[in-house]
VOFITI-216252 format. One record per residue: z, x, y of N, C-alpha, C in turn; residue in three letters. Coordinates in Angstrom, 2 decimals. Example, Ala and Ser with C-alpha at 12.3 -4.5 7.8 and 13.67 -1.06 7.14 Angstrom:
// residues 2
<kolkol n_zz="7.80" n_xx="13.19" n_yy="-5.69" ca_zz="7.80" ca_xx="12.30" ca_yy="-4.50" c_zz="7.80" c_xx="13.20" c_yy="-3.30" code="ALA"/>
<kolkol n_zz="7.08" n_xx="12.85" n_yy="-2.25" ca_zz="7.14" ca_xx="13.67" ca_yy="-1.06" c_zz="7.87" c_xx="12.90" c_yy="0.03" code="SER"/>
END
This chain:
// residues 61
<kolkol n_zz="0.00" n_xx="0.84" n_yy="-1.18" ca_zz="0.00" ca_xx="0.00" ca_yy="0.00" c_zz="0.00" c_xx="0.89" c_yy="1.25" code="MET"/>
<kolkol n_zz="-0.71" n_xx="0.46" n_yy="2.26" ca_zz="-0.79" ca_xx="1.21" ca_yy="3.51" c_zz="0.50" c_xx="1.06" c_yy="4.30" code="HIS"/>
<kolkol n_zz="0.94" n_xx="2.15" n_yy="4.92" ca_zz="2.09" ca_xx="2.11" ca_yy="5.82" c_zz="1.55" c_xx="1.79" c_yy="7.20" code="LYS"/>
<kolkol n_zz="2.01" n_xx="0.68" n_yy="7.77" ca_zz="1.53" ca_xx="0.27" ca_yy="9.08" c_zz="2.30" c_xx="0.98" c_yy="10.18" code="LEU"/>
<kolkol n_zz="1.61" n_xx="1.32" n_yy="11.26" ca_zz="2.30" ca_xx="1.87" ca_yy="12.41" c_zz="3.21" c_xx="0.77" c_yy="12.97" code="SER"/>
<kolkol n_zz="4.25" n_xx="1.13" n_yy="13.72" ca_zz="5.14" ca_xx="0.11" ca_yy="14.27" c_zz="4.40" c_xx="-0.93" c_yy="15.12" code="PRO"/>
<kolkol n_zz="3.42" n_xx="-0.50" n_yy="15.91" ca_zz="2.68" ca_xx="-1.45" ca_yy="16.75" c_zz="1.84" c_xx="-2.38" c_yy="15.88" code="LEU"/>
<kolkol n_zz="1.11" n_xx="-1.83" n_yy="14.92" ca_zz="0.29" ca_xx="-2.67" ca_yy="14.04" c_zz="1.17" c_xx="-3.62" c_yy="13.25" code="ARG"/>
<kolkol n_zz="2.30" n_xx="-3.15" n_yy="12.78" ca_zz="3.22" ca_xx="-4.01" ca_yy="12.02" c_zz="3.67" c_xx="-5.19" c_yy="12.88" code="ALA"/>
<kolkol n_zz="3.95" n_xx="-4.94" n_yy="14.16" ca_zz="4.37" ca_xx="-6.02" ca_yy="15.05" c_zz="3.21" c_xx="-6.98" c_yy="15.32" code="ARG"/>
<kolkol n_zz="2.03" n_xx="-6.44" n_yy="15.58" ca_zz="0.88" ca_xx="-7.29" ca_yy="15.88" c_zz="0.41" c_xx="-8.07" c_yy="14.66" code="LEU"/>
<kolkol n_zz="0.63" n_xx="-7.53" n_yy="13.47" ca_zz="0.20" ca_xx="-8.20" ca_yy="12.24" c_zz="1.30" c_xx="-9.04" c_yy="11.62" code="ALA"/>
<kolkol n_zz="2.37" n_xx="-9.27" n_yy="12.35" ca_zz="3.51" ca_xx="-10.01" ca_yy="11.80" c_zz="3.28" c_xx="-11.52" c_yy="11.83" code="SER"/>
<kolkol n_zz="4.04" n_xx="-12.21" n_yy="10.99" ca_zz="4.00" ca_xx="-13.67" ca_yy="10.99" c_zz="4.43" c_xx="-14.20" c_yy="12.36" code="PHE"/>
<kolkol n_zz="5.44" n_xx="-13.59" n_yy="12.95" ca_zz="5.94" ca_xx="-14.05" ca_yy="14.25" c_zz="4.86" c_xx="-13.99" c_yy="15.32" code="GLU"/>
<kolkol n_zz="4.08" n_xx="-12.92" n_yy="15.33" ca_zz="2.99" ca_xx="-12.78" ca_yy="16.30" c_zz="1.90" c_xx="-13.82" c_yy="16.02" code="HIS"/>
<kolkol n_zz="1.57" n_xx="-14.01" n_yy="14.76" ca_zz="0.57" ca_xx="-15.02" ca_yy="14.39" c_zz="1.03" c_xx="-16.41" c_yy="14.79" code="ALA"/>
<kolkol n_zz="2.31" n_xx="-16.69" n_yy="14.62" ca_zz="2.85" ca_xx="-18.01" ca_yy="14.98" c_zz="2.73" c_xx="-18.24" c_yy="16.49" code="TYR"/>
<kolkol n_zz="3.08" n_xx="-17.22" n_yy="17.28" ca_zz="2.97" ca_xx="-17.34" ca_yy="18.74" c_zz="1.51" c_xx="-17.58" c_yy="19.15" code="ALA"/>
<kolkol n_zz="0.59" n_xx="-16.86" n_yy="18.54" ca_zz="-0.83" ca_xx="-17.04" ca_yy="18.83" c_zz="-1.29" c_xx="-18.43" c_yy="18.43" code="LEU"/>
<kolkol n_zz="-0.90" n_xx="-18.87" n_yy="17.23" ca_zz="-1.29" ca_xx="-20.20" ca_yy="16.76" c_zz="-0.77" c_xx="-21.29" c_yy="17.69" code="ALA"/>
<kolkol n_zz="0.45" n_xx="-21.12" n_yy="18.17" ca_zz="1.04" ca_xx="-22.11" ca_yy="19.09" c_zz="0.23" c_xx="-22.17" c_yy="20.39" code="TRP"/>
<kolkol n_zz="-0.13" n_xx="-21.00" n_yy="20.93" ca_zz="-0.94" ca_xx="-20.96" ca_yy="22.16" c_zz="-2.29" c_xx="-21.62" c_yy="21.94" code="GLN"/>
<kolkol n_zz="-2.93" n_xx="-21.33" n_yy="20.82" ca_zz="-4.23" ca_xx="-21.92" ca_yy="20.53" c_zz="-4.12" c_xx="-23.43" c_yy="20.33" code="LEU"/>
<kolkol n_zz="-3.09" n_xx="-23.86" n_yy="19.66" ca_zz="-2.87" ca_xx="-25.30" ca_yy="19.43" c_zz="-2.72" c_xx="-26.03" c_yy="20.76" code="ARG"/>
<kolkol n_zz="-1.93" n_xx="-25.45" n_yy="21.66" ca_zz="-1.71" ca_xx="-26.07" ca_yy="22.97" c_zz="-2.98" c_xx="-26.09" c_yy="23.81" code="ARG"/>
<kolkol n_zz="-3.76" n_xx="-25.01" n_yy="23.75" ca_zz="-4.94" ca_xx="-24.94" ca_yy="24.62" c_zz="-6.15" c_xx="-25.70" c_yy="24.06" code="SER"/>
<kolkol n_zz="-6.26" n_xx="-25.80" n_yy="22.74" ca_zz="-7.44" ca_xx="-26.45" ca_yy="22.16" c_zz="-7.16" c_xx="-27.84" c_yy="21.61" code="THR"/>
<kolkol n_zz="-5.90" n_xx="-28.11" n_yy="21.26" ca_zz="-5.56" ca_xx="-29.38" ca_yy="20.64" c_zz="-5.95" c_xx="-29.46" c_yy="19.17" code="GLY"/>
<kolkol n_zz="-6.46" n_xx="-28.38" n_yy="18.62" ca_zz="-6.88" ca_xx="-28.36" ca_yy="17.21" c_zz="-5.78" c_xx="-27.79" c_yy="16.34" code="ARG"/>
<kolkol n_zz="-5.73" n_xx="-28.25" n_yy="15.09" ca_zz="-4.80" ca_xx="-27.67" ca_yy="14.14" c_zz="-5.06" c_xx="-26.19" c_yy="13.98" code="ASN"/>
<kolkol n_zz="-4.01" n_xx="-25.43" n_yy="13.78" ca_zz="-4.11" ca_xx="-23.99" ca_yy="13.55" c_zz="-3.37" c_xx="-23.67" c_yy="12.26" code="GLN"/>
<kolkol n_zz="-4.01" n_xx="-22.92" n_yy="11.39" ca_zz="-3.44" ca_xx="-22.53" ca_yy="10.12" c_zz="-3.09" c_xx="-21.05" c_yy="10.17" code="PHE"/>
<kolkol n_zz="-1.90" n_xx="-20.71" n_yy="9.76" ca_zz="-1.52" ca_xx="-19.31" ca_yy="9.58" c_zz="-1.64" c_xx="-19.04" c_yy="8.09" code="ILE"/>
<kolkol n_zz="-2.49" n_xx="-18.10" n_yy="7.74" ca_zz="-2.77" ca_xx="-17.84" ca_yy="6.32" c_zz="-2.43" c_xx="-16.40" c_yy="5.95" code="VAL"/>
<kolkol n_zz="-1.99" n_xx="-16.24" n_yy="4.71" ca_zz="-1.76" ca_xx="-14.91" ca_yy="4.14" c_zz="-3.08" c_xx="-14.46" c_yy="3.53" code="ARG"/>
<kolkol n_zz="-3.50" n_xx="-13.25" n_yy="3.88" ca_zz="-4.83" ca_xx="-12.79" ca_yy="3.48" c_zz="-4.85" c_xx="-11.92" c_yy="2.23" code="THR"/>
<kolkol n_zz="-3.76" n_xx="-11.23" n_yy="1.94" ca_zz="-3.76" ca_xx="-10.26" ca_yy="0.85" c_zz="-4.27" c_xx="-8.90" c_yy="1.28" code="GLY"/>
<kolkol n_zz="-4.68" n_xx="-8.76" n_yy="2.53" ca_zz="-5.16" ca_xx="-7.50" ca_yy="3.09" c_zz="-3.98" c_xx="-6.81" c_yy="3.78" code="ASN"/>
<kolkol n_zz="-3.58" n_xx="-5.61" n_yy="3.35" ca_zz="-2.42" ca_xx="-4.96" ca_yy="3.96" c_zz="-2.61" c_xx="-4.61" c_yy="5.43" code="PRO"/>
<kolkol n_zz="-3.84" n_xx="-4.44" n_yy="5.89" ca_zz="-4.06" ca_xx="-4.13" ca_yy="7.30" c_zz="-4.06" c_xx="-5.37" c_yy="8.18" code="LEU"/>
<kolkol n_zz="-4.31" n_xx="-6.53" n_yy="7.59" ca_zz="-4.24" ca_xx="-7.81" ca_yy="8.31" c_zz="-3.60" c_xx="-8.83" c_yy="7.36" code="GLN"/>
<kolkol n_zz="-2.28" n_xx="-8.73" n_yy="7.18" ca_zz="-1.63" ca_xx="-9.58" ca_yy="6.18" c_zz="-1.64" c_xx="-11.07" c_yy="6.50" code="PRO"/>
<kolkol n_zz="-1.70" n_xx="-11.42" n_yy="7.77" ca_zz="-1.79" ca_xx="-12.83" ca_yy="8.16" c_zz="-2.85" c_xx="-12.98" c_yy="9.24" code="VAL"/>
<kolkol n_zz="-3.42" n_xx="-14.18" n_yy="9.31" ca_zz="-4.38" ca_xx="-14.46" ca_yy="10.38" c_zz="-4.28" c_xx="-15.93" c_yy="10.74" code="ARG"/>
<kolkol n_zz="-4.82" n_xx="-16.27" n_yy="11.89" ca_zz="-4.81" ca_xx="-17.64" ca_yy="12.39" c_zz="-6.24" c_xx="-18.16" c_yy="12.36" code="VAL"/>
<kolkol n_zz="-6.41" n_xx="-19.34" n_yy="11.76" ca_zz="-7.73" ca_xx="-19.97" ca_yy="11.68" c_zz="-7.58" c_xx="-21.44" c_yy="12.04" code="VAL"/>
<kolkol n_zz="-8.67" n_xx="-22.06" n_yy="12.48" ca_zz="-8.59" ca_xx="-23.47" ca_yy="12.89" c_zz="-9.15" c_xx="-24.43" c_yy="11.84" code="ASP"/>
<kolkol n_zz="-9.43" n_xx="-23.91" n_yy="10.65" ca_zz="-9.90" ca_xx="-24.75" ca_yy="9.53" c_zz="-9.13" c_xx="-24.35" c_yy="8.28" code="ARG"/>
<kolkol n_zz="-8.95" n_xx="-25.26" n_yy="7.37" ca_zz="-8.27" ca_xx="-24.88" ca_yy="6.12" c_zz="-9.03" c_xx="-23.75" c_yy="5.44" code="PRO"/>
<kolkol n_zz="-8.33" n_xx="-22.76" n_yy="4.93" ca_zz="-9.02" ca_xx="-21.64" ca_yy="4.30" c_zz="-9.72" c_xx="-22.06" c_yy="3.01" code="PRO"/>
<kolkol n_zz="-10.90" n_xx="-21.53" n_yy="2.80" ca_zz="-11.65" ca_xx="-21.84" ca_yy="1.58" c_zz="-11.81" c_xx="-20.59" c_yy="0.71" code="SER"/>
<kolkol n_zz="-11.24" n_xx="-19.48" n_yy="1.15" ca_zz="-11.42" ca_xx="-18.21" ca_yy="0.44" c_zz="-10.22" c_xx="-17.83" c_yy="-0.43" code="ASP"/>
<kolkol n_zz="-9.36" n_xx="-18.78" n_yy="-0.74" ca_zz="-8.21" ca_xx="-18.49" ca_yy="-1.58" c_zz="-6.99" c_xx="-17.99" c_yy="-0.82" code="GLY"/>
<kolkol n_zz="-7.08" n_xx="-17.90" n_yy="0.49" ca_zz="-5.93" ca_xx="-17.48" ca_yy="1.28" c_zz="-4.84" c_xx="-18.55" c_yy="1.19" code="ALA"/>
<kolkol n_zz="-3.60" n_xx="-18.11" n_yy="1.28" ca_zz="-2.45" ca_xx="-19.01" ca_yy="1.15" c_zz="-2.01" c_xx="-19.46" c_yy="2.54" code="ILE"/>
<kolkol n_zz="-1.90" n_xx="-20.78" n_yy="2.75" ca_zz="-1.43" ca_xx="-21.32" ca_yy="4.03" c_zz="0.07" c_xx="-21.11" c_yy="4.12" code="VAL"/>
<kolkol n_zz="0.50" n_xx="-20.41" n_yy="5.17" ca_zz="1.92" ca_xx="-20.16" ca_yy="5.39" c_zz="2.51" c_xx="-21.17" c_yy="6.37" code="MET"/>
<kolkol n_zz="1.68" n_xx="-21.66" n_yy="7.29" ca_zz="2.14" ca_xx="-22.64" ca_yy="8.28" c_zz="0.95" c_xx="-23.38" c_yy="8.84" code="ALA"/>
<kolkol n_zz="1.21" n_xx="-24.60" n_yy="9.29" ca_zz="0.20" ca_xx="-25.43" ca_yy="9.95" c_zz="0.81" c_xx="-25.94" c_yy="11.23" code="LEU"/>
<kolkol n_zz="0.15" n_xx="-25.67" n_yy="12.34" ca_zz="0.62" ca_xx="-26.15" ca_yy="13.63" c_zz="-0.38" c_xx="-27.13" c_yy="14.18" code="LEU"/>
END
């Protein structure tokens, strides 16, 4: 597994993804999904559609 730098670890955290998803939800009015990717360099991401690539939904805003 890759060791993330402190900055990358913070930017790639669930907490950061949640804050981004909340901002996007407020500005667009669309549902935002926080998904686990399985990629150690980008362990979570925010998308506005349900994932179809096998990613695990961690939260829905």
